[in-house]
C-alpha positions in Angstrom: -13.3 -21.8 -34.4 -14.2 -19.4 -32.0 -12.6 -16.0 -30.6 -12.3 -16.8 -27.9 -10.1 -19.9 -28.8 -8.2 -17.4 -31.0 -7.5 -14.8 -28.8 -6.0 -18.0 -26.3 -3.9 -18.7 -29.1 -2.6 -15.2 -29.6 -2.0 -14.8 -25.6 -0.1 -18.5 -25.6 2.7 -17.1 -28.0 3.6 -14.2 -25.2 5.7 -15.0 -22.3 4.7 -14.8 -18.9 5.5 -11.3 -18.0 4.0 -9.9 -21.3 0.5 -11.2 -20.3 0.7 -9.9 -17.1 1.6 -6.3 -18.4 -1.4 -7.3 -21.5 -3.7 -8.1 -18.2 -2.9 -5.6 -16.3 -3.7 -3.1 -18.7 -6.7 -4.4 -20.8 -8.0 -7.7 -19.9 -8.4 -6.2 -16.3 -7.4 -2.7 -15.6 -7.6 -1.4 -12.3 -5.9 1.9 -11.0 -2.8 1.6 -9.8 -1.7 -1.0 -12.1 1.4 0.5 -13.7 3.0 1.3 -10.2 2.1 -2.0 -9.6 3.9 -3.8 -12.5 6.8 -1.6 -12.3 7.0 -3.0 -8.4 6.5 -6.2 -9.4 8.6 -6.3 -12.4 11.3 -4.2 -10.9 11.1 -1.2 -13.8 10.6 1.8 -14.3 7.2 3.4 -15.8 8.9 4.0 -19.1 10.3 0.7 -19.1 6.8 -1.2 -18.2 5.5 0.9 -21.3 7.5 -0.3 -23.9 7.5 -3.4 -22.5 3.3 -2.7 -22.9 3.9 -2.0 -26.4 6.1 -4.3 -27.6 4.0 -7.5 -25.8 0.9 -5.7 -27.5 2.6 -5.7 -31.0 3.5 -9.4 -30.8 0.2 -10.1 -29.5 -1.8 -8.2 -32.6 0.4 -10.4 -35.1 -0.1 -13.7 -33.4 -3.5 -12.9 -33.9 -4.2 -11.3 -37.0 -1.3 -12.4 -39.3 2.6 -11.0 -40.1 3.8 -7.3 -39.4 4.2 -5.2 -43.1 6.8 -3.2 -42.8 
């Protein structure tokens, strides 16, 4: 299985919003992404960062396996 297939499968477990957030932060970052996300999602900056962290955790688990406690 190719790396791209693995990435696509991991992204597939995320919600549309989570994929959008990761896209704006990591896949296609651009200046002003956080402010744009705040406007589009109607959320404060701190909320966007929390959502980013959660989405990144879920993506990482989907890509590499379950988290260890």
